N, CA and C atoms as an extended XYZ file, in Angstrom:
177
Properties=species:S:1:pos:R:3:atomname:S:1:resname:S:1:resid:I:1 pbc="F F F"
N         0.724       -0.740       -0.352 N   MET     1
C        -0.125        0.401        0.300 CA  MET     1
C         0.972        1.398       -0.135 C   MET     1
N         0.612        1.962       -0.821 N   PRO     2
C         1.785        3.427       -0.934 CA  PRO     2
C         1.314        4.371        0.125 C   PRO     2
N         2.400        5.079        0.173 N   GLU     3
C         1.956        6.072        1.598 CA  GLU     3
C         1.775        7.123        1.180 C   GLU     3
N         0.900        7.889        1.672 N   THR     4
C         0.245        9.308        0.960 CA  THR     4
C         1.079       10.359        1.689 C   THR     4
N         0.878       11.856        1.160 N   TRP     5
C         1.915       12.574        1.766 CA  TRP     5
C         1.607       12.387        2.912 C   TRP     5
N         0.053       12.931        3.283 N   LYS     6
C        -0.041       12.891        4.421 CA  LYS     6
C         0.361       12.174        5.721 C   LYS     6
N         0.465       10.993        5.292 N   LYS     7
C         1.273        9.617        5.959 CA  LYS     7
C         2.488       10.327        6.344 C   LYS     7
N         3.645       10.507        5.483 N   ARG     8
C         4.639       11.115        5.719 CA  ARG     8
C         5.120       12.188        6.608 C   ARG     8
N         3.990       13.279        6.061 N   GLU     9
C         3.885       14.588        6.587 CA  GLU     9
C         3.883       14.311        8.464 C   GLU     9
N         2.759       12.665        8.346 N   ARG    10
C         2.575       13.193       10.098 CA  ARG    10
C         3.918       12.345       10.855 C   ARG    10
N         4.478       11.450       10.147 N   GLU    11
C         5.544       10.654       10.770 CA  GLU    11
C         7.198       11.164       10.648 C   GLU    11
N         7.559       12.421        9.930 N   ARG    12
C         8.093       13.060        9.731 CA  ARG    12
C         7.983       14.279       11.306 C   ARG    12
N         7.219       14.836       11.467 N   ASN    13
C         6.529       15.734       12.418 CA  ASN    13
C         6.594       15.021       13.681 C   ASN    13
N         6.309       13.720       13.956 N   LYS    14
C         6.488       13.116       15.315 CA  LYS    14
C         8.033       12.700       15.426 C   LYS    14
N         8.910       12.716       14.556 N   GLN    15
C        10.149       12.869       14.520 CA  GLN    15
C        10.918       13.362       14.656 C   GLN    15
N        10.898       15.219       14.180 N   GLN    16
C        10.844       15.591       14.443 CA  GLN    16
C        11.128       16.421       16.128 C   GLN    16
N         9.257       16.101       16.573 N   LEU    17
C         8.805       16.619       17.673 CA  LEU    17
C         9.921       15.913       19.039 C   LEU    17
N        10.250       14.144       18.048 N   LYS    18
C        11.076       13.399       19.543 CA  LYS    18
C        12.526       13.841       19.602 C   LYS    18
N        12.780       14.184       18.345 N   ARG    19
C        14.156       14.968       18.456 CA  ARG    19
C        14.181       16.089       19.573 C   ARG    19
N        13.516       17.259       19.090 N   GLU    20
C        13.077       18.549       20.413 CA  GLU    20
C        12.703       17.961       21.369 C   GLU    20
N        12.385       16.916       22.282 N   LYS    21
C        12.315       16.248       23.021 CA  LYS    21
C        13.766       16.457       23.606 C   LYS    21
N        13.876       15.396       22.819 N   ALA    22
C        15.368       14.220       23.070 CA  ALA    22
C        16.384       15.897       23.777 C   ALA    22
N        16.331       16.857       23.034 N   GLU    23
C        17.425       17.889       23.087 CA  GLU    23
C        17.540       18.720       24.253 C   GLU    23
N        15.806       18.666       24.813 N   LYS    24
C        15.176       19.849       26.152 CA  LYS    24
C        15.461       18.905       27.060 C   LYS    24
N        15.672       17.182       26.846 N   LYS    25
C        15.580       16.648       28.133 CA  LYS    25
C        17.468       16.731       28.375 C   LYS    25
N        18.478       16.790       27.366 N   LEU    26
C        19.569       16.936       27.488 CA  LEU    26
C        20.199       17.951       28.005 C   LEU    26
N        19.604       19.149       27.833 N   GLU    27
C        19.640       20.271       27.767 CA  GLU    27
C        19.272       20.578       29.881 C   GLU    27
N        18.288       19.821       30.058 N   ARG    28
C        17.456       19.852       31.333 CA  ARG    28
C        19.171       19.064       32.359 C   ARG    28
N        18.819       18.062       31.804 N   LYS    29
C        20.260       17.466       32.478 CA  LYS    29
C        21.565       17.904       32.746 C   LYS    29
N        22.246       18.931       31.880 N   ASN    30
C        23.178       19.466       31.551 CA  ASN    30
C        23.302       20.796       32.818 C   ASN    30
N        22.243       21.021       32.829 N   ASN    31
C        21.616       22.453       33.603 CA  ASN    31
C        21.099       22.223       34.555 C   ASN    31
N        22.100       21.725       35.937 N   GLN    32
C        21.016       20.786       36.968 CA  GLN    32
C        20.506       22.065       37.600 C   GLN    32
N        21.364       23.434       37.897 N   GLY    33
C        20.911       24.845       38.653 CA  GLY    33
C        21.847       24.552       40.160 C   GLY    33
N        21.275       24.829       40.832 N   HIS    34
C        21.866       24.491       42.010 CA  HIS    34
C        22.709       23.402       42.465 C   HIS    34
N        24.016       23.629       43.300 N   HIS    35
C        24.539       22.184       43.332 CA  HIS    35
C        24.731       22.587       44.988 C   HIS    35
N        24.439       23.556       45.143 N   ASP    36
C        24.756       23.716       46.640 CA  ASP    36
C        23.991       24.479       47.512 C   ASP    36
N        23.496       24.176       48.496 N   TRP    37
C        22.542       24.962       49.295 CA  TRP    37
C        23.053       26.243       49.724 C   TRP    37
N        24.293       26.433       49.687 N   THR    38
C        24.396       28.190       49.926 CA  THR    38
C        24.157       29.297       49.085 C   THR    38
N        24.261       28.334       47.743 N   ASP    39
C        23.724       29.244       46.383 CA  ASP    39
C        22.472       29.156       46.636 C   ASP    39
N        21.423       29.183       47.541 N   MET    40
C        20.483       29.637       47.456 CA  MET    40
C        19.813       30.482       48.624 C   MET    40
N        20.951       30.711       49.453 N   LEU    41
C        20.568       31.619       50.915 CA  LEU    41
C        20.599       33.269       50.423 C   LEU    41
N        19.007       33.630       51.346 N   ALA    42
C        19.019       35.679       50.588 CA  ALA    42
C        19.729       35.708       51.985 C   ALA    42
N        20.150       37.149       51.897 N   TYR    43
C        20.676       37.927       53.364 CA  TYR    43
C        19.653       38.731       52.905 C   TYR    43
N        19.647       39.602       54.588 N   VAL    44
C        18.754       40.857       54.799 CA  VAL    44
C        19.970       41.754       54.933 C   VAL    44
N        19.796       42.817       54.131 N   ASP    45
C        20.664       44.034       54.519 CA  ASP    45
C        20.308       45.374       55.537 C   ASP    45
N        20.799       45.905       56.157 N   GLU    46
C        20.571       46.313       57.199 CA  GLU    46
C        19.278       47.449       57.223 C   GLU    46
N        18.601       47.685       55.859 N   ASN    47
C        17.563       49.019       55.245 CA  ASN    47
C        16.473       47.478       55.751 C   ASN    47
N        16.760       45.960       55.793 N   GLY    48
C        15.364       44.979       55.448 CA  GLY    48
C        15.216       44.692       53.906 C   GLY    48
N        16.134       44.712       53.027 N   ASN    49
C        16.285       44.726       51.974 CA  ASN    49
C        16.743       42.843       51.840 C   ASN    49
N        15.952       41.763       50.686 N   LEU    50
C        16.818       40.845       50.570 CA  LEU    50
C        18.099       40.984       49.678 C   LEU    50
N        19.245       40.170       49.705 N   SER    51
C        20.072       40.438       48.914 CA  SER    51
C        20.917       39.171       48.847 C   SER    51
N        21.803       39.175       47.575 N   SER    52
C        22.525       37.800       47.235 CA  SER    52
C        23.733       37.711       47.942 C   SER    52
N        23.845       38.655       48.693 N   LYS    53
C        25.628       38.759       49.078 CA  LYS    53
C        25.278       39.217       50.548 C   LYS    53
N        25.922       38.502       51.553 N   PRO    54
C        26.233       39.104       52.476 CA  PRO    54
C        26.624       40.551       53.557 C   PRO    54
N        25.904       40.625       54.487 N   ALA    55
C        26.464       41.993       54.679 CA  ALA    55
C        27.939       42.363       54.840 C   ALA    55
N        28.411       43.757       54.728 N   ASP    56
C        29.705       43.711       54.929 CA  ASP    56
C        29.939       43.809       56.516 C   ASP    56
N        30.723       42.658       56.912 N   PRO    57
C        31.138       43.302       58.789 CA  PRO    57
C        31.128       44.195       58.947 C   PRO    57
N        32.315       45.098       58.662 N   SER    58
C        32.820       45.957       58.968 CA  SER    58
C        31.800       47.070       59.104 C   SER    58
N        30.835       47.178       58.770 N   LEU    59
C        29.662       47.869       58.960 CA  LEU    59
C        28.794       48.193       60.465 C   LEU    59
C-alpha cells in the first residue's frame, strides 16, 4: 500500500518532536541549577532588603 503525503508528513512531524524533546531533556540534564545549598541563601541588609551577598561586617 503506497504511503500518502499526509502519512509521510505526520511521521516527519513525529520524528521532529521526538528530536526536540530529546534535546530539551539533555539540556535540562546538563543545567542542573543549584548544586550547593549556600547558592540558595538570601541575606537581609540593614534596610531590610533581600540580597544575594552577605552584609559587610565592617559596618
